[in-house]
C-alpha positions in Angstrom: -12.3 -12.6 9.7 -10.1 -10.0 11.1 -7.5 -7.3 10.4 -4.3 -7.7 12.3 -0.7 -6.5 12.1 1.4 -8.6 9.8 4.4 -10.5 11.2 7.5 -12.1 9.6 5.6 -15.4 9.8 3.1 -13.9 7.3 5.7 -13.1 4.6 5.5 -16.4 2.7 1.7 -16.1 2.4 2.0 -12.4 1.5 4.5 -13.3 -1.2 2.1 -16.0 -2.5 -0.5 -13.2 -2.9 1.9 -10.8 -4.5 3.6 -13.2 -6.9 0.8 -13.5 -9.5 0.6 -9.7 -9.7 4.3 -9.7 -10.7 4.2 -12.7 -13.1 0.9 -12.0 -14.8 0.0 -8.3 -14.6 1.3 -4.8 -14.9 -0.1 -4.0 -11.5 3.4 -4.6 -10.1 6.2 -3.0 -12.0 8.6 -5.8 -11.0 9.5 -8.4 -13.7 10.4 -11.2 -11.3 8.9 -12.3 -8.1 11.2 -11.4 -5.2 12.8 -14.3 -3.2 11.4 -14.8 0.3 14.7 -13.5 1.7 14.4 -10.3 -0.3 10.7 -9.8 0.5 11.4 -10.4 4.2 14.1 -7.7 4.0 11.6 -5.3 2.5 9.0 -6.2 5.1 11.4 -5.6 8.0 12.5 -2.3 6.5 9.0 -1.0 5.9 7.7 -2.1 9.3 10.4 -0.2 11.1 8.3 2.9 10.3 5.0 2.0 8.8 2.0 -0.3 9.5 1.6 -3.5 7.5 -1.8 -5.1 7.9 -3.3 -8.4 6.8 -6.9 -9.6 6.4 -7.3 -13.1 7.7 -10.2 -15.5 7.5 -10.1 -18.9 9.1 -6.4 -18.6 9.7 -5.6 -17.8 6.0 -4.3 -14.4 4.9 -6.4 -13.2 2.0 -4.9 -9.7 1.5 -2.7 -7.0 2.9 -2.1 -3.3 2.9 0.9 -1.3 4.0 2.3 2.2 4.1 5.7 3.4 2.8 7.5 6.5 1.8 6.6 7.9 -1.7 9.5 10.4 -1.5 12.9 10.3 0.2 13.6 14.0 0.9 12.9 15.5 4.4 10.5 18.1 3.1 8.1 15.3 2.1 8.2 13.4 5.4 4.5 14.0 6.1 3.5 12.1 2.9 2.9 8.3 2.9 2.2 5.9 0.1 -0.4 3.1 0.5 -0.3 -0.3 -1.3 -2.9 -3.0 -1.2 -3.0 -6.5 -2.7 -5.8 -9.1 -2.4 -6.0 -12.7 -3.5 -8.6 -13.2 -6.3 -11.3 -14.7 -3.9 -11.1 -11.7 -1.6 -11.9 -9.1 -4.3 -15.3 -7.4 -4.4 -16.1 -8.2 -0.7 -15.2 -4.8 0.9 -12.0 -6.2 2.3 -9.8 -3.6 0.5 -11.8 -0.7 1.9 -11.6 -2.2 5.4 -7.9 -2.7 5.2 -7.3 0.8 3.8 -9.6 2.4 6.5 -7.5 0.8 9.2 -4.3 1.7 7.5 -5.3 5.4 7.1 -6.2 5.4 10.8 -2.7 4.4 11.8 -1.1 6.8 9.3 -3.2 9.6 10.7 -2.0 8.7 14.2 1.6 8.7 13.0 1.1 12.3 11.8 1.0 11.8 8.0 -0.8 14.5 6.2 -1.3 12.9 2.7 -1.4 9.4 1.4 -0.6 8.6 -2.2 -1.4 5.7 -4.5 0.6 5.1 -7.7 -1.5 2.9 -10.1 -0.7 1.7 -13.5 -3.0 3.2 -16.1 -4.0 -0.3 -17.2 -5.5 -1.0 -13.8 -8.8 0.7 -14.2 -10.4 -1.3 -11.4 -7.8 0.1 -8.9 -8.2 3.6 -10.2 -12.0 3.4 -9.7 -11.6 1.8 -6.2 -9.2 4.6 -5.1 -11.6 7.2 -6.4 -14.5 5.5 -4.5 -12.6 5.6 -1.2 -11.8 9.3 -1.4 -8.6 9.6 -3.4 -8.4 12.3 -6.1 -6.4 12.2 -9.3 -3.3 14.5 -9.2 -1.1 13.4 -12.1 -0.8 11.0 -15.0 2.6 10.0 -16.4 2.0 8.4 -19.7 4.1 5.6 -21.2 6.6 5.4 -18.4 6.4 1.7 -17.9 6.9 -1.3 -20.1 6.0 -4.9 -19.1 4.5 -8.0 -20.7 5.0 -6.5 -24.2 3.0 -3.3 -23.6 3.7 0.3 -22.6 1.6 1.8 -19.8 1.6 4.9 -17.6 1.1 5.7 -14.0 -1.7 7.5 -12.3 -0.9 9.3 -9.0 -3.8 9.8 -6.6 -3.9 11.4 -3.2 -6.0 11.5 -0.1 -5.7 14.0 2.7 -5.4 12.4 6.1 -4.7 15.3 8.4 -4.9 19.0 7.9 -1.9 21.3 7.7 -3.4 23.8 10.1 -0.8 23.3 12.8 3.0 23.2 12.3 3.7 19.5 11.7 5.7 17.5 14.1 7.7 14.7 12.6 5.7 11.6 11.9 6.3 9.0 14.5 7.3 5.3 13.8 4.4 2.9 13.8 5.8 1.0 16.7 5.4 4.1 18.9 1.9 4.7 17.7 0.8 1.1 18.5 2.2 1.5 22.1 -0.1 4.5 22.8 
């Protein structure tokens, strides 16, 4: 078992993990599973700047976590968003915490100050998980989503990664961090 950087070759397996969240839950706000082409495009766009990690056991990817931008404007460039998805057999084994711990490490090295998680209000397990790993609740937006015949809201949670004591330099792309 290991955590490693995801590659384009992992995209089909990552999409296999993600697909059921789209089709069967409100965890993902998407209605249809992206095509492999679309998901590859997203992967390549995200990994230009952020880390994307996978948990692998016996050559099989069981989960993944990645960073992305929660906001587009320049004033928020020191904020990141974290996403994590595990296949059912990986849940409850501490894999999520290990993936997130490594992801936070890289985001800190990149210079990000805060990391956010946006979680549907229906996903109480994820809210509890994020609280347990040090996130704090900052906002609830009720009834902003509709999927699978139900309305749901979003919970925003945040975790501080680096202090704001010094004037922030711009975050560096992940590829430059991994070269250090």
